[in-house]
Structures are given as C-alpha cells and as structure tokens.
C-alpha positions, 0 to 999 in steps of 0.5 A, a space after each residue: 468545476 466539479 470535484 468529487 471526494 471519496 470518503 470511506 473508513 480511513 481519514 474521514 475527518 481529514 478528507 472532509 476537512 479538505 471538502 470544507 476548504 474547497 467549498 470556500 473557493 469560488 466556482 468549485 462544486 464539491 460532491 462527497 461519495 460516502 461509503 455508507 449511511 454512517 458516513 453520510 450522517 457524518 458528512 451532514 454533521 461536519 459540513 451542514 452547508 453541503 447540499 444533500 444532493 451533493 452527498 452520494 450514498 455508495 451502498 444505496 447506489 449499489 442496491 440499485 444495480 441489477 445483476 440479471 442478464 448476461 453476466 459473462 457478456 457484462 464482465 467482458 464489456 468491463 474487461 474491455 473498458 478497464 483493459 484488465 482481465 477479471 482474474 487480475 481484478 479479483 486478485 486486487 480484492 482480498 475477499 474474492 481473491 483470497 486464493 492468491 494469498 499463498 504467502 498468508 496461509 493463516 489469514 482468516 477465512 473470508 466466505 466470499 473467497 469460495 464463491 463460484 466463478 460467476 458469483 465472483 464475476 457478479 461481485 466485480 460487475 456490480 461494483 463496476 456498474 455502480 461506479 459507472 453510474 456514480 461517475 455519470 451522477 457526479 460528472 466531476 472533472 477530478 476525484 480526490 480521497 485517501 483510499 482508492 477503490 481499484 475499479 473506480 480508479 481504473 474506470 476514471 483512468 479509462 475516461 481520462 479523469 484524474 483520481 488523486 490520493 495522498 500517500 506517505 513519501 516514506 520520509 518523516 511527515 512528508 506526503 505526496 499526491 499520487 495519480 493511480 492505483 500504482 501510486 505513481 507521482 509524475 513530479 517525483 519521476 521527472 525530478 529523479 530523471 532530471 537529477 540523474 542527468 544533472 548529477 556528476 559522480 565527482 560532485 561533493 555531496 553531504 551524507 543524508 540521514 534517514 528518518 522513518 515515517 511517523 506511521 511506522 514509528 508509532 505502529 512499531 511502538 504499539 506492537 506487543 505479543 503477550 498473552 495479556 495483549 492477546 486476551 485484551 485484543 480478542 475481547 475488543 474484537 469480539 465486542 466490536 463484532 457483536 456491535 456490528 451485528 447489532 447495528 446491522 453493519 456486518 459485511 455480507 459473506 465477509 470474515 467468519 464471526 470473530 475470525 480474527 480472534 485465533 490470530 491474536 493467540 497464534 501471534 504468541 506461538 509464532 513469535 516464540 518460533 522465531 525467537 527459537 530459530 531466528 538468528 541475530 546479526 552477529 550469529 553468523 560472522 563467517 557468512 555474508 548476508 542478503 536481507 529480505 523483509 517479508 511484507 504484511 499480507 494482504 496489503 494494498 502495496 502488494 494487492 494493487 501496486 504489484 499485482 503482477 508478481 508478489 510471491 515472496 516464497 518464489 522470490 526466496 527460492 530464486 535468490 537462494 539458488 543464485 547465492 554463492 556458498 559464503 552467503 545466506 539469505 536472511 528472511 525477516 518477518 513483518 511485525 504485523 504478520 505474526 499469526 498470519 503465516 503458518 508454522 509449516 510455511 516457516 519450516 519450508 523456509 528453514 528447509 532451504 539450506 542457505 535461508 535463515 530466519 531473523 530474530 524478532 529482536 533485530 531490526 531491519 536497519 541492522 540487517 541492511 547495514 550488514 548485508 550485501 544487498 536488500 530484496 524488496 517488492 514494494 515496501 519501505 526496505 528498498 528506500 531504507 537501503 538507498 539511504 544506507 548505501 546498499 544496492 536493492 534487488 527490486 521485484 516491484 515494477 512500479 517502485 520509484 527506486 527502480 530509476 536509481 543506479 543502485 536498484 536492479 529491477 528483476 522479474 524472473 529467475 534469469 533476471 534475478 541471476 543476472 542482477 545478483 551476479 552484477 551486484 556481487 561482481 561490481 566493486 563498491 563505489 561510494 559516490 554511486 550510492 551517495 548519488 542514489 541517496 542524494 537524488 532520491 532525497 532531493 526529489 522527494 523533498 521537492 515533490 512532497 509536503 508536510 502533514 504533521 501528526 497525520 498518524 493520529 488522525 487516521 480514525 478521526 471523525 472530526 474536522 482537522 482544519 490544519 491538515 485540511 488547509 494544507 491538503 486543499 492548498 496543495 491539491 488546488 495549486 498542483 491540480 485544480 489551478 492547472 486544469 482551470 488554466 488549461 481550460 482558459 487557453 
C-alpha cells in the first residue's frame, strides 16, 4: 500500500516522524510531498533511508505546469471535477481572495490580490493541474499531513481518496483525525448521535470542568502589546524578510516587503482604543448580555471551514436587530487580531446602539458565564459555552456542536430571529445543558488521543519520536488497517 505524506511549513518534524515509523511496517511504501527544496533537504537529512524517487518537490513540479492555452476552459474543467466554482475556490486563499476579508480591513496588502480575473484563474488552475500530476505520480491510496491544501483535498475527495490530517479537539492535549477541509470526524459525529439517542434527561451526570487546549494557553501567555515588543518584533520580521530575499525564498507577488511591520505598531493603538471604550463584566449590571468573540482573520477555520458565511459584521447587525431593550451584544476582539482591523471598523460597531466592546482585560470565559447565550462561527467559544451551560447561536454549518440540543445553527436574518426568540423564551433546563456537555465531552474522549506538548513542536525541524509513534499507531489502526482488511475481503 502506498501512503503519501504532505510536509509544508508547520509540524515538519512531527509529520516526518510518522513517515519514519510507517517505513518500519512491512508492505507499506511512503511518499513525501515536500513543499520546496528546503523541505526536500530536511527529508533527506532526517530520513536518509527513504528513496530519492519517493520525495517529490512540489515547487519543482509546479514549474513544469504550462499555463498556455484556454485558461477559461481549463478553469471550468476544474470546477466540474471539484464541484466548486472558482469564486469560492479563490475565497479559500488569503492572497487572491483577500477581497473577501472585509472584516480584516487592515490586514497587510498582498500583491496577488489585485490580479485580474484571468490571472487569478491561472493561479488556481496551475495548482489544480500540479496536484493532478502529483496524484498520478504518487498513486497513493491515502494521504496524511498536518496542513491541507484545499485544492488537493477537494481533488482527492473527487477521486475517493482519503486525506487525513490531525486537529485539536479543543480539550487539553487531545487531538483527533479529520477527513476533509471542513475538519469533519466521522467517529465524533457518530458518537454524538449515538449518545443523544441513549441519553435520558433523568440520568445523573457529574459536572465536567473545561480544560483549554495547550496551544491556546501558551499563545495567550506570549501575547504582549508594548512599544518594546513592537520594536522587537519589527526588527525580527525585518531581518527575516531580508534573509528570505537573500535566500531567494520570497513568495512571488506576496506581501509587500516588511508589510507586517506597521501591524506591530497598530496593535498598540488598537489596544488603547479598546481599553478606553471597552466595558468590563460588572459595568452594565442592569443589562443582560450576549457575547460574540471575534475570530482571528484570515484563518483557516473561517476561510476553509466556513467559506459559505463568515461575515462577522453582518452577524452583529442581525443579532443587534433581534435583541430586546434590556440586552446588549458584547463584541470581544481576538487577542491576535489587534492591528488587523481599523479604528473605523471598531467605530462602526460602537455606532450600533446595543453593541458594546469588551475590555481587553476581561476574558471570554467571564462573558460566557454572564451572558444569555454565545455567538460563534467556528471558534472555540462555542465549545466553551457548552461546557459552561450556555446555549450557542452557531453560524458555522460544519460545527460539531450543531448536533447538540443547546446549539442553534442559523444562516440568515430570519433563522437568527427565530433562534434568538427560542433562546429567550425557553426556560433554562439544567439537565439539558448537562446533557450537551456530557455528550460532547464523552464523544471527544472516545474519538481522540493525547499528543503531549505538541505546541512546542510546531516549528520543529528534528524528529519527535514519541509523537511520531503515537500518530503512526493511531493512523495505522484507524485507517490503514481497515483499508487492508477491506481489500482482503
């Protein structure tokens, strides 16, 4: 059996550790799809026993794709195979789809975003035809990786080939495998459905405490907004930019040179704005609240997991128009998004009479516990609300919490209105919230596995044997072994 491994910028050491373990299993042949020559060199260094013919340099393969001919016809051929229009495909890409990022209006300019329509089609078609060639070369029966190029993922799906990635479960150090760009896990979906059918509201269930993911905890502890940190980070980014230019690894028509440096200083002014105008939990004791934590943008959870709808501003307007006079919508900025949205964007929010900004010193957990319900698209806030016994207004079509009885999936003004009225009018039933929490927690634990200290190895360029063994064992038992058994029948 042939297994292909995609290795890009993140988790290189971890993914290659899985390759190293897979090679020890008889009758398995591994191919490594390396993002560029640097990754190829790393593969040769860490796994010297892997045949050179089994290492594919993706950047070199793309150079072989010719862009001559009928680009419109080729683009429509791609749409037919992927069953997705080019406009939607471009929205998955933060470069050529930057125009869709209306809620991140100060995100650094990407040169490719101003390409003409046909030039953007060329970008998509080149990637598509490169991946077509790649799939033919590998002839693999299953793909594995940490990152997931969306076109490759859709192409493999059209061919009936699984592309398995591992993702945070949003609980502690627990991870689970997901099968597509929407981050779906069949085990988790089936487990939740089974638990819902078998759960009685009369059951006695012990309360469960929520434990945030390692990555979130570590990330928050490293978030600072001082002038010193802005200067320090700017110097680092500037040196890094010069290094990429010197090395010749700068992406063509990507961000402007040192385009991220102004963001480092805008963070300081943004945090001052929120400190001045933001409210704390006890500042509006005479009002009920609804909390909407904004997402970091651009981010994969919005670009690829919820491409159909991710307009935070529109959501805010819909909810605002449907709240009673004694209720305020509190909007909380994502700690990593200060500097990405403009002062004008924030002032538009403040001009809506029943919308308040949350003071940066407050945390999401405080607001969830105080609020009637939580608003979420695809983020962690929806999960946290289930654990804190609060209903969720979910705008993400593929959120796993949508299967739970205390989550309300909505996709328009009218479904928002109906769900808000239902939440406001239904009397709180403690056991119903315990049911949601119990089912979600039990299902995640049954479908996940521990990867201790994973956050430390995101940029690792060395083998991480312990994590590689865990991932290989789970990957083999959950997918490869089942595929072998199916073949033998």
